C-alpha positions in Angstrom: 5.9 57.5 4.8 6.0 57.1 8.5 8.5 54.6 9.8 5.7 52.9 11.8 4.3 51.7 8.5 7.5 49.8 7.6 7.3 46.1 7.7 8.5 44.9 11.1 11.3 42.9 9.6 12.6 45.9 7.7 12.3 48.1 10.7 14.1 45.7 12.9 16.9 45.4 10.3 17.2 49.2 10.4 17.2 49.2 14.2 20.0 46.6 14.3 21.9 48.8 11.8 21.4 51.8 14.0 22.6 49.9 17.1 25.6 48.7 15.2 26.5 52.3 14.5 25.7 53.7 18.0 26.6 50.7 20.1 23.5 51.0 22.3 20.3 53.0 22.6 17.3 53.4 24.9 13.8 52.3 24.0 12.8 56.0 24.0 15.6 56.8 21.6 14.6 54.0 19.2 11.0 55.1 19.3 11.9 58.7 18.3 14.4 57.6 15.7 12.0 55.2 14.0 8.8 57.2 14.6 7.1 54.4 16.5 5.5 53.9 19.9 7.6 52.8 22.9 5.7 49.6 22.9 6.5 48.9 19.3 10.2 49.7 19.8 10.2 47.4 22.8 8.6 44.5 20.8 11.2 45.1 18.1 14.0 44.9 20.6 12.6 41.8 22.2 12.3 40.1 18.8 16.0 41.0 18.0 17.0 39.7 21.4 15.3 36.4 20.8 17.3 36.1 17.6 20.5 36.8 19.6 21.2 39.9 17.5 21.0 42.3 20.5 21.1 42.2 24.3 18.4 43.8 26.4 19.7 46.4 28.9 17.8 48.4 31.5 15.5 50.5 29.4 17.2 49.8 26.0 19.4 47.5 24.0 23.0 46.9 22.9 24.3 44.8 20.1 25.5 41.3 21.1 29.2 40.7 21.9 29.7 38.6 18.8 28.1 41.2 16.6 30.2 43.9 18.2 33.3 42.1 17.0 31.8 41.9 13.6 31.1 45.6 13.5 34.6 46.6 14.7 36.4 44.2 12.3 35.6 46.2 9.1 37.4 49.2 10.6 40.5 47.0 11.3 40.2 45.7 7.7 40.1 49.2 6.3 43.3 50.0 8.1 45.0 47.4 5.9 43.3 48.5 2.6 45.5 50.7 0.5 47.9 50.8 3.4 51.0 51.9 1.4 49.0 54.7 -0.2 47.6 55.9 3.1 51.1 55.9 4.6 52.5 58.0 1.8 49.6 60.4 2.0 50.0 60.7 5.8 53.7 61.4 5.5 53.2 64.1 2.9 50.5 65.7 5.2 52.8 65.7 8.2 55.6 67.4 6.2 53.4 70.4 5.9 52.7 70.8 9.6 55.1 72.9 11.7 56.1 72.4 15.3 53.8 74.1 17.8 50.9 74.4 15.4 47.2 73.5 16.0 45.4 70.8 14.0 41.9 69.5 13.9 41.8 65.9 12.7 38.7 63.9 11.8 38.3 60.2 12.3 39.3 57.6 9.7 41.9 55.1 8.7 44.0 57.6 6.6 44.1 60.2 9.3 45.0 57.4 11.8 48.0 56.6 9.7 49.1 60.2 10.2 49.9 59.7 13.9 53.3 58.0 13.5 54.4 60.7 11.0 53.8 63.4 13.6 56.5 61.9 15.9 59.0 64.7 15.2 56.5 67.6 15.5 56.8 69.0 19.0 54.3 71.1 20.8 51.3 70.2 18.7 47.8 71.1 19.9 45.4 68.5 18.5 41.6 68.4 18.4 40.0 65.2 17.1 36.8 63.1 17.1 38.8 59.9 16.5 38.9 57.6 19.6 42.0 55.6 18.4 44.1 58.7 17.7 44.7 60.3 21.1 46.8 57.4 22.5 48.9 57.4 19.4 49.5 61.1 19.4 50.1 61.3 23.2 52.8 58.6 22.9 54.5 60.8 20.3 54.7 64.0 22.3 51.7 66.1 21.4 51.5 69.1 23.8 47.7 69.1 24.2 45.0 66.7 22.9 41.3 67.5 23.0 38.6 65.0 22.1 35.4 66.4 20.7 32.3 65.0 22.5 29.1 63.8 21.1 27.4 60.5 20.1 29.6 57.5 19.7 29.9 55.7 16.3 31.0 52.1 16.9 31.7 51.3 13.2 34.0 54.2 12.6 35.4 54.7 16.2 34.5 58.4 16.2 32.3 60.8 18.1 29.8 63.1 16.2 29.0 66.4 17.8 29.6 70.2 17.7 33.2 71.3 16.9 33.7 73.3 20.1 35.4 72.9 23.4 34.4 73.9 26.9 36.4 76.6 28.8 37.2 76.2 32.5 33.7 77.4 33.4 32.1 74.7 31.3 30.9 77.1 28.6 31.3 75.8 25.0 33.7 78.0 23.0 34.4 78.0 19.3 37.9 77.1 18.3 40.3 77.9 15.4 43.3 75.9 14.2 46.1 76.2 11.7 45.1 73.1 9.9 42.1 70.8 9.4 43.2 67.4 8.3 40.2 65.6 6.8 40.0 62.1 5.4 37.1 61.8 2.9 35.1 59.1 1.3 35.0 60.5 -2.2 36.1 63.4 -4.4 34.0 63.9 -7.5 35.3 65.4 -10.7 33.4 68.6 -10.1 35.5 69.2 -7.0 32.9 68.2 -4.4 34.0 66.2 -1.3 31.8 63.4 0.0 31.2 61.1 2.9 28.7 58.4 3.8 27.0 60.0 6.8 25.0 63.3 6.9 25.9 64.1 10.5 29.5 63.4 9.8 29.5 65.6 6.7 28.3 68.5 8.8 31.0 67.9 11.4 33.7 67.7 8.7 32.6 70.9 7.2 32.6 72.6 10.6 36.2 71.4 11.1 37.2 72.9 7.8 35.5 76.2 8.6 37.5 76.4 11.9 40.9 76.1 10.3 43.0 78.4 8.2 43.8 75.7 5.7 42.4 72.2 5.0 44.5 69.1 4.0 42.1 66.7 2.3 43.5 63.1 2.4 42.2 60.8 -0.3 43.8 57.8 -1.9 43.2 57.3 -5.6 40.3 54.9 -5.0 38.3 57.9 -3.9 38.5 59.8 -7.2 35.2 60.2 -9.1 33.3 58.8 -6.1 30.1 60.3 -4.7 28.8 59.1 -1.4 25.5 59.9 0.3 26.5 63.3 1.9 28.3 66.2 0.3 30.8 67.8 2.7 32.1 70.9 0.8 33.6 72.1 -2.4 37.3 72.4 -3.0 38.6 76.0 -2.5 41.9 78.0 -2.4 42.2 77.1 1.2 42.4 73.4 0.3 45.3 71.1 -0.4 44.4 67.7 -1.8 46.9 65.0 -0.9 46.7 61.8 -2.7 48.9 58.9 -4.1 48.2 59.2 -7.8 47.3 61.7 -10.6 43.6 62.5 -10.1 42.9 62.8 -13.8 42.4 65.8 -16.1 38.9 66.8 -15.0 39.8 67.0 -11.3 43.2 68.6 -11.9 41.5 71.3 -14.0 38.9 71.9 -11.3 41.7 72.1 -8.6 43.4 74.8 -10.7 40.2 76.6 -11.4 39.4 77.1 -7.7 43.0 77.7 -6.6 43.4 74.5 -4.6 46.8 72.8 -4.3 47.5 69.2 -5.4 50.2 67.1 -3.7 50.8 63.6 -5.1 52.7 61.7 -2.5 55.4 59.3 -3.6 56.7 56.2 -1.7 59.2 56.8 1.0 60.7 55.4 4.2 58.3 54.6 7.1 58.3 57.0 10.0 59.6 55.7 13.3 
């Protein structure tokens, strides 16, 4: 069913949700995204602006300042959820990384917890799509930090785009790292890894493909959980780091594919 046939109220709710994720968009982008005419997209934006949900910009719209705070707040709240478990997982992940190695880190609250535990790892080369992560890593002595470009996701504070970097001539080049450090939304009992966004799933898989080994970071609340998009299956190049026993079915699946399990215990906070 074409999106043009959606009831206007439903379509406008979807447009608002899209803007909350992207931060802003042009009328042309909204028209393409929702398969409507420019005039329909413009009327939808005007209706949302009249409600105070969005602000009109030249040729597009952005969410209102009040709504922007409401969108960012859940990310801040997630930082505080299962904080002790995330800290233990992050510390265990950092223990596996050697000085001078290269790492690709995806965005998320568990991977953000990793930053302080990398303080003693000198000479790291870091590639990430997480906007909050570079200032934390730079302050702790990383040698080089590269931010992957792409579209901005306000809710999760990440970019979504190809896992490649430009050389000095501006040509995109593929990259390879010692480690991919990936925070995930779910790990099902059959060994599949999940997240909530299809574009993000593709990017996470690409990060894993460009590393010699993957550290999957998942607190125990993620066990048995399937989200919208499957990222990859566990493999022998994977280490699952968590805070509790994942249960018999997942343990057996890890052993079957040759993946490693690390259950992180409590410990002192990193400086």
